[in-house]
C-alpha positions as CSV (number, residue, x, y, z in Angstrom):
1,X,-56.3,-139.6,36.2
2,X,-58.2,-139.6,39.5
3,X,-61.3,-137.6,39.9
4,X,-61.2,-134.5,42.0
5,X,-62.9,-134.9,45.4
6,X,-64.5,-131.8,46.8
7,X,-63.6,-130.9,50.4
8,X,-66.0,-131.8,53.1
9,X,-68.5,-129.1,54.2
10,X,-66.7,-128.8,57.5
11,X,-63.3,-128.3,55.9
12,X,-61.8,-125.0,56.7
13,X,-64.2,-124.3,59.5
14,X,-61.6,-124.9,62.2
15,X,-59.8,-121.9,63.5
16,X,-56.2,-121.5,62.6
17,X,-53.8,-122.9,65.2
18,X,-52.3,-120.3,67.5
19,X,-48.6,-119.7,67.3
20,X,-46.7,-122.4,69.2
21,X,-49.6,-124.9,69.1
22,X,-48.4,-127.0,66.2
23,X,-45.2,-127.7,64.2
24,X,-45.9,-124.6,62.2
25,X,-45.1,-122.5,65.2
26,X,-42.8,-124.6,67.4
27,X,-39.8,-126.8,66.8
28,X,-37.2,-128.6,68.9
29,X,-37.6,-127.9,72.6
30,X,-40.9,-126.3,72.2
31,X,-39.5,-122.9,71.3
32,X,-41.2,-120.6,69.0
33,X,-39.7,-120.3,65.5
34,X,-39.3,-116.7,66.1
35,X,-36.8,-117.5,68.8
36,X,-34.9,-120.2,67.1
37,X,-31.2,-119.7,66.7
38,X,-28.9,-121.5,64.2
39,X,-25.5,-122.6,65.4
40,X,-26.1,-121.4,68.9
41,X,-26.3,-123.9,71.9
42,X,-29.7,-124.4,73.5
43,X,-30.4,-121.9,76.3
44,X,-32.8,-122.1,79.2
45,X,-36.4,-121.4,78.4
46,X,-37.3,-117.7,78.0
47,X,-40.8,-116.3,77.5
48,X,-41.5,-115.7,73.8
49,X,-43.8,-112.7,74.4
50,X,-44.7,-110.5,77.2
51,X,-47.0,-112.3,79.7
52,X,-46.1,-115.8,78.7
53,X,-46.2,-118.2,81.7
54,X,-43.4,-120.6,82.6
55,X,-44.3,-124.2,81.7
56,X,-45.4,-126.3,84.7
57,X,-46.3,-129.8,83.7
58,X,-45.5,-130.1,80.0
59,X,-42.2,-128.5,79.0
60,X,-43.2,-128.3,75.3
61,X,-46.5,-126.5,76.0
62,X,-46.7,-123.0,74.8
63,X,-49.6,-120.9,76.1
64,X,-51.8,-119.1,73.5
65,X,-50.7,-115.6,72.7
66,X,-52.8,-112.6,73.6
67,X,-55.6,-111.7,71.3
68,X,-53.8,-108.7,69.8
69,X,-50.6,-110.6,69.1
70,X,-50.8,-110.2,65.3
71,X,-51.5,-106.5,65.7
72,X,-48.4,-106.2,67.9
73,X,-46.3,-107.9,65.4
74,X,-47.6,-105.8,62.6
75,X,-46.8,-102.6,64.5
76,X,-43.4,-104.0,65.3
77,X,-42.6,-104.5,61.6
78,X,-44.3,-101.4,60.2
79,X,-41.6,-99.1,58.8
80,X,-41.7,-95.5,59.9
81,X,-43.3,-93.1,57.4
82,X,-40.7,-91.3,55.3
83,X,-40.1,-87.6,55.9
84,X,-41.8,-85.4,53.3
85,X,-39.2,-83.6,51.2
86,X,-39.3,-79.8,50.9
87,X,-41.7,-79.4,48.0
88,X,-40.1,-76.2,46.6
89,X,-36.6,-77.8,46.7
90,X,-37.9,-80.9,45.0
91,X,-39.7,-79.0,42.3
92,X,-36.7,-76.8,41.7
93,X,-34.4,-79.8,41.4
94,X,-36.7,-81.4,38.8
95,X,-37.0,-78.2,36.8
96,X,-33.2,-77.8,37.0
97,X,-32.7,-81.3,35.7
98,X,-35.0,-80.7,32.7
99,X,-33.6,-77.3,31.9
100,X,-30.1,-78.6,32.3
101,X,-30.8,-81.2,29.6
102,X,-32.2,-78.6,27.3
103,X,-30.2,-75.5,27.9
104,X,-27.1,-76.7,29.6
105,X,-25.7,-76.5,33.1
106,X,-25.8,-72.7,33.2
107,X,-29.6,-72.6,33.0
108,X,-30.0,-75.4,35.6
109,X,-27.8,-73.5,38.1
110,X,-29.9,-70.4,37.6
111,X,-33.1,-72.4,38.4
112,X,-31.6,-74.0,41.5
113,X,-30.4,-70.7,42.7
114,X,-34.0,-69.4,42.9
115,X,-35.6,-68.4,46.2
116,X,-36.4,-71.8,47.9
117,X,-38.8,-70.2,50.3
118,X,-41.1,-68.4,47.9
119,X,-42.7,-68.6,44.5
120,X,-40.5,-68.8,41.4
121,X,-40.6,-65.4,39.6
122,X,-40.6,-65.2,35.8
123,X,-37.6,-63.4,34.4
124,X,-38.6,-60.2,32.6
125,X,-37.7,-60.0,28.8
126,X,-37.7,-57.1,26.4
127,X,-41.1,-55.5,25.7
128,X,-42.8,-57.2,22.7
129,X,-42.4,-55.1,19.5
130,X,-40.0,-52.7,21.1
131,X,-36.7,-54.3,20.2
132,X,-33.7,-52.6,18.5
133,X,-34.4,-50.7,15.3
134,X,-33.2,-52.7,12.2
135,X,-30.3,-51.2,10.4
136,X,-30.6,-50.3,6.7
137,X,-27.8,-52.1,4.9
138,X,-25.7,-49.9,2.6
139,X,-26.3,-50.9,-1.1
140,X,-29.7,-52.5,-0.4
141,X,-33.0,-51.5,-2.0
142,X,-34.1,-50.1,1.3
143,X,-31.1,-47.7,1.5
144,X,-31.7,-46.6,-2.1
145,X,-35.3,-45.9,-1.4
146,X,-34.4,-44.0,1.7
147,X,-31.9,-41.8,-0.2
148,X,-33.8,-41.2,-3.4
149,X,-37.5,-41.0,-2.5
150,X,-37.2,-37.4,-1.2
151,X,-35.9,-36.3,-4.6
152,X,-38.7,-37.9,-6.6
153,X,-41.9,-36.0,-7.2
154,X,-45.3,-36.7,-8.7
155,X,-46.6,-34.5,-11.6
156,X,-50.2,-33.8,-12.3
157,X,-50.8,-32.1,-15.6
158,X,-54.0,-30.4,-16.9
159,X,-54.1,-29.2,-20.5
160,X,-56.0,-26.2,-22.0
161,X,-58.2,-28.7,-23.8
162,X,-59.2,-30.4,-20.6
163,X,-56.8,-33.3,-21.2
164,X,-54.8,-34.5,-18.2
165,X,-51.9,-36.7,-17.4
166,X,-49.9,-37.9,-14.5
167,X,-46.3,-38.9,-14.2
168,X,-43.1,-38.7,-12.3
169,X,-39.9,-36.6,-12.2
170,X,-36.8,-36.0,-10.1
171,X,-35.0,-32.9,-8.9
172,X,-31.6,-32.4,-10.7
173,X,-30.2,-29.3,-9.2
174,X,-30.4,-26.8,-6.4
175,X,-32.5,-24.4,-8.5
176,X,-35.6,-26.5,-8.5
177,X,-35.2,-28.0,-12.0
178,X,-37.1,-31.3,-12.4
179,X,-36.4,-33.7,-15.2
180,X,-39.3,-35.7,-16.7
181,X,-40.7,-37.1,-19.9
182,X,-42.0,-34.9,-22.7
183,X,-45.2,-37.0,-23.1
184,X,-46.0,-36.3,-19.4
185,X,-46.1,-32.5,-19.7
186,X,-46.9,-32.1,-23.4
187,X,-50.6,-31.4,-22.7
188,X,-49.6,-28.2,-20.9
189,X,-47.3,-27.0,-23.7
190,X,-50.0,-24.7,-25.1
191,X,-51.6,-23.7,-21.9
192,X,-52.7,-25.5,-18.8
193,X,-51.0,-26.2,-15.5
194,X,-48.4,-28.5,-14.0
195,X,-48.6,-29.4,-10.3
196,X,-45.7,-31.0,-8.5
197,X,-46.2,-33.0,-5.3
198,X,-43.2,-33.8,-3.2
199,X,-42.7,-36.8,-0.9
200,X,-43.7,-34.6,2.0
201,X,-47.1,-34.0,0.3
202,X,-46.5,-30.3,-0.5
203,X,-48.0,-29.2,-3.8
204,X,-46.6,-26.5,-6.0
205,X,-47.2,-25.1,-9.4
206,X,-44.3,-25.7,-11.9
207,X,-43.1,-23.7,-14.9
208,X,-42.4,-25.5,-18.1
209,X,-38.7,-24.7,-18.9
210,X,-38.4,-26.7,-22.2
211,X,-39.0,-30.0,-23.9
212,X,-37.5,-32.2,-26.5
213,X,-40.0,-34.5,-28.4
214,X,-37.0,-36.1,-30.2
215,X,-35.7,-37.6,-26.9
216,X,-39.0,-37.6,-25.0
217,X,-37.5,-35.4,-22.3
218,X,-38.7,-32.2,-20.6
219,X,-37.6,-29.9,-17.7
220,X,-40.0,-28.1,-15.4
221,X,-39.1,-25.8,-12.5
222,X,-40.4,-25.1,-9.0
223,X,-38.4,-22.4,-7.3
224,X,-37.6,-23.3,-3.7
225,X,-38.9,-26.9,-4.0
226,X,-38.4,-28.7,-0.7
227,X,-36.6,-31.7,-2.2
228,X,-32.9,-32.6,-2.6
229,X,-31.3,-33.1,-6.0
230,X,-30.1,-36.5,-7.2
231,X,-26.6,-37.6,-8.3
232,X,-26.1,-38.7,-11.9
233,X,-24.3,-41.9,-12.8
234,X,-23.0,-43.1,-16.2
235,X,-25.3,-45.2,-18.3
236,X,-22.4,-46.1,-20.6
237,X,-20.9,-48.1,-17.8
238,X,-24.1,-50.0,-17.0
239,X,-23.8,-53.7,-17.6
240,X,-26.5,-56.3,-18.4
241,X,-27.5,-58.1,-15.2
242,X,-26.7,-55.4,-12.7
243,X,-29.3,-54.5,-10.0
244,X,-31.4,-51.4,-10.4
245,X,-34.3,-49.7,-8.7
246,X,-37.2,-47.8,-10.4
247,X,-39.0,-45.1,-8.4
248,X,-42.1,-43.2,-9.4
249,X,-45.9,-42.9,-9.2
250,X,-47.4,-45.8,-11.1
251,X,-51.2,-45.4,-11.5
252,X,-51.0,-42.4,-9.3
253,X,-49.4,-44.2,-6.4
254,X,-46.7,-41.8,-5.4
255,X,-43.4,-42.9,-3.9
256,X,-43.5,-46.5,-5.3
257,X,-40.2,-48.4,-5.4
258,X,-39.6,-51.5,-7.5
259,X,-36.4,-53.4,-8.2
260,X,-34.9,-55.6,-11.0
261,X,-31.9,-55.7,-13.3
262,X,-30.7,-54.2,-16.5
263,X,-32.0,-56.7,-19.0
264,X,-30.4,-55.3,-22.1
265,X,-28.7,-52.2,-23.5
266,X,-29.2,-50.3,-26.8
267,X,-32.8,-51.3,-27.4
268,X,-34.3,-49.2,-30.2
269,X,-37.6,-48.0,-28.7
270,X,-40.1,-45.5,-29.9
271,X,-42.2,-43.4,-27.4
272,X,-44.0,-40.2,-27.1
273,X,-47.4,-38.7,-27.5
274,X,-49.6,-38.3,-30.5
275,X,-47.7,-36.7,-33.4
276,X,-44.5,-36.6,-31.5
277,X,-42.5,-39.8,-31.9
278,X,-39.3,-40.2,-29.9
279,X,-36.5,-42.6,-30.7
280,X,-34.7,-43.9,-27.7
281,X,-31.5,-46.0,-27.5
282,X,-32.9,-47.5,-24.3
283,X,-31.8,-49.4,-21.3
284,X,-34.2,-52.4,-20.8
285,X,-35.2,-53.4,-17.3
286,X,-37.5,-55.9,-15.7
287,X,-38.1,-53.6,-12.7
288,X,-41.9,-53.1,-12.6
289,X,-42.8,-50.0,-14.6
290,X,-46.4,-49.0,-15.2
291,X,-48.3,-45.9,-16.5
292,X,-47.3,-43.1,-14.2
293,X,-43.7,-44.2,-13.7
294,X,-42.8,-42.2,-16.8
295,X,-40.2,-39.6,-15.9
296,X,-39.0,-41.3,-12.8
297,X,-35.4,-42.3,-12.2
298,X,-33.8,-45.7,-12.8
299,X,-31.1,-46.0,-10.1
300,X,-28.1,-48.2,-9.6
301,X,-27.2,-49.8,-6.3
302,X,-24.9,-46.9,-5.4
303,X,-27.8,-44.5,-5.6
304,X,-26.8,-42.9,-8.9
305,X,-29.4,-42.2,-11.6
306,X,-28.6,-44.1,-14.8
307,X,-31.8,-43.7,-16.7
308,X,-35.2,-42.0,-17.1
309,X,-38.1,-44.4,-17.1
310,X,-40.0,-43.7,-20.3
311,X,-41.8,-46.7,-21.9
312,X,-43.1,-50.2,-21.5
313,X,-43.7,-53.0,-23.9
314,X,-47.4,-54.1,-24.2
315,X,-49.0,-57.3,-25.3
316,X,-49.9,-57.2,-29.0
317,X,-53.6,-56.4,-29.4
318,X,-54.0,-54.7,-26.0
319,X,-55.8,-51.4,-26.1
320,X,-53.8,-48.3,-25.2
321,X,-53.8,-47.6,-21.5
322,X,-55.1,-51.1,-20.5
323,X,-51.8,-53.0,-20.4
324,X,-49.5,-52.9,-17.4
325,X,-46.1,-54.2,-16.6
326,X,-45.0,-57.4,-18.2
327,X,-41.3,-57.2,-17.2
328,X,-40.3,-55.1,-20.3
329,X,-39.6,-51.5,-19.3
330,X,-37.3,-49.0,-21.0
331,X,-35.4,-46.0,-19.8
332,X,-33.6,-43.2,-21.6
333,X,-29.9,-43.5,-20.8
334,X,-28.9,-40.7,-18.4
335,X,-25.8,-39.8,-20.5
336,X,-28.2,-38.6,-23.2
337,X,-30.8,-37.2,-20.8
338,X,-28.2,-35.1,-19.0
339,X,-27.0,-33.4,-22.2
340,X,-30.6,-32.7,-23.2
341,X,-31.5,-31.3,-19.8
342,X,-28.5,-28.9,-19.9
343,X,-29.6,-27.6,-23.3
344,X,-33.2,-27.2,-22.2
345,X,-32.2,-25.3,-19.1
346,X,-29.8,-23.1,-21.1
347,X,-32.1,-22.2,-24.0
348,X,-35.4,-24.0,-23.6
349,X,-34.6,-26.1,-26.7
350,X,-32.5,-29.2,-27.4
351,X,-30.7,-30.4,-30.6
352,X,-30.2,-33.8,-31.9
353,X,-27.9,-35.3,-34.6
354,X,-29.1,-36.1,-38.2
355,X,-27.6,-37.5,-41.4
356,X,-30.0,-35.6,-43.7
357,X,-31.7,-38.6,-45.3
358,X,-35.1,-40.3,-44.9
359,X,-35.5,-44.1,-44.6
360,X,-38.3,-46.5,-45.4
361,X,-40.0,-47.3,-42.1
362,X,-41.6,-50.5,-43.5
363,X,-38.5,-52.1,-44.8
364,X,-36.8,-54.9,-42.8
365,X,-33.4,-56.3,-43.1
366,X,-31.7,-53.0,-42.8
367,X,-32.5,-49.3,-43.2
368,X,-33.3,-48.5,-46.9
369,X,-32.7,-44.8,-47.9
370,X,-35.9,-43.4,-49.4
371,X,-34.7,-39.8,-49.9
372,X,-31.4,-37.8,-49.5
373,X,-31.7,-34.1,-48.7
374,X,-29.5,-31.9,-51.0
375,X,-26.4,-30.5,-49.3
376,X,-27.0,-32.8,-46.3
377,X,-24.2,-34.9,-44.5
378,X,-25.6,-38.0,-46.2
379,X,-25.2,-36.5,-49.7
380,X,-21.7,-35.3,-48.9
381,X,-20.8,-38.8,-47.8
382,X,-22.1,-40.3,-51.1
383,X,-25.3,-42.0,-50.0
384,X,-28.0,-42.4,-52.6
385,X,-31.7,-43.4,-52.7
386,X,-32.0,-47.2,-52.5
387,X,-28.9,-47.8,-50.5
388,X,-29.5,-50.2,-47.6
389,X,-27.6,-49.4,-44.4
390,X,-26.8,-52.5,-42.4
391,X,-24.3,-51.3,-39.8
392,X,-23.3,-48.1,-38.0
393,X,-19.8,-48.2,-36.3
394,X,-20.0,-52.1,-36.5
395,X,-23.4,-52.1,-34.7
396,X,-25.9,-54.1,-36.7
397,X,-28.9,-52.2,-38.1
398,X,-32.0,-54.4,-38.7
399,X,-34.7,-51.7,-39.2
400,X,-35.1,-48.0,-39.9
401,X,-35.9,-47.4,-36.2
402,X,-32.6,-49.0,-35.2
403,X,-30.6,-46.6,-37.5
404,X,-32.4,-43.5,-36.1
405,X,-31.9,-44.6,-32.5
406,X,-28.2,-45.4,-33.1
407,X,-27.6,-42.0,-34.7
408,X,-29.4,-40.1,-31.9
409,X,-27.1,-41.8,-29.4
410,X,-24.3,-39.6,-30.7
411,X,-23.8,-35.8,-30.7
412,X,-24.0,-33.3,-33.6
413,X,-20.6,-32.9,-35.2
414,X,-19.4,-36.5,-34.4
415,X,-18.4,-38.8,-37.3
416,X,-19.9,-42.3,-37.8
417,X,-19.0,-45.0,-40.2
418,X,-21.9,-46.6,-42.2
419,X,-21.8,-50.0,-43.9
420,X,-24.4,-50.3,-46.7
421,X,-25.2,-52.3,-49.8
422,X,-25.8,-50.9,-53.2
423,X,-27.0,-53.2,-55.9
424,X,-25.8,-56.1,-53.9
425,X,-22.3,-54.8,-53.4
426,X,-21.0,-53.8,-49.9
427,X,-19.8,-50.3,-49.5
428,X,-18.7,-47.9,-46.6
429,X,-19.2,-44.2,-46.0
430,X,-18.1,-41.8,-43.2
431,X,-20.7,-39.3,-42.2
432,X,-20.3,-36.2,-40.1
433,X,-23.5,-35.7,-38.2
434,X,-25.6,-32.6,-38.7
435,X,-27.8,-30.9,-36.1
436,X,-31.5,-30.3,-35.8
437,X,-33.5,-28.7,-33.0
438,X,-36.7,-30.2,-31.6
């Protein structure tokens, strides 16, 4: 490999040859390459550029070009500047293309159709937050609340002994009668006052019409109350799993609506105040029920009252009044509550069925008879002390409470069939229920 030899110092110092002064610029008969033609016969000499002299002595000689020759050539081949497009039209076209890809040809056509000579105006939309009113769907919780809330009232009770209580109730007729729980108004049974507050906030003093500790029900009245009455349903037709709504004033919060389902039927539940135990063949629900809901309605999705909210289960060991909803609430079936309400309105008292026998409240595995009242329906049916009742009309009886609740689900004068054991032997008896007021 040969070594590289640097150019001499004078290399490159000579000026570039002018067009036509060397083979780089002239060929053939001394014509400029810019004038050379291929496949065309030679023609007489013609000047290459303006001002070029005719050759005199040397035919191949080409005089040097003028000093601004390169500038002339550059100007001759400089393309004309393109016309500036209409900016508004170009912008509209670009926007139309983008919108067309996103929203379709209809949106693109709308953009192109905008005013090409002025700014693009934004299309006015509906005012924010002022759209169409939502419709309340029939059979929804919202529709039930809308229909029933005006009929539900809050009760504030003060007893003569300075005791007080709060609860709920609902209007059941056009005479201002309000159905509630006995344990809500019992403090005012021997003096005191009962205040009723409607949904509209109007407060009125109510009169105690009557109460039934046996069923934990009571009726009060406000003549001319500004609230519509409810419609009753049939609790016997309620099914486990159906949707329900509970309305009341839990913890003093009037007009509270909660929803859930019927969790079970025929739950034996005891309720009531001190010294007044009630036995309820209850509807169980997981709709949130808390202290203050007592006396409020349990409603199906057709807006019919099927129960009176009355009790809640509490965690074992919790102090009274400190436990809230745990998803186990209980309502008095409206079939029973309606009969009792009619009796209270008619006479101020209500009756309930009995068999005329006492049972051992501590015994489990059935209801063991601890005493039979002479001349009672139980004695006439052949029941004796020590008999263990295990079924009533084929419904199992596990405890004394279950027997009492099952009996009170019937009416005085009805007949029920009891299955019991005596000395290990199965027996049956038919008992015609008696009547007791309380």
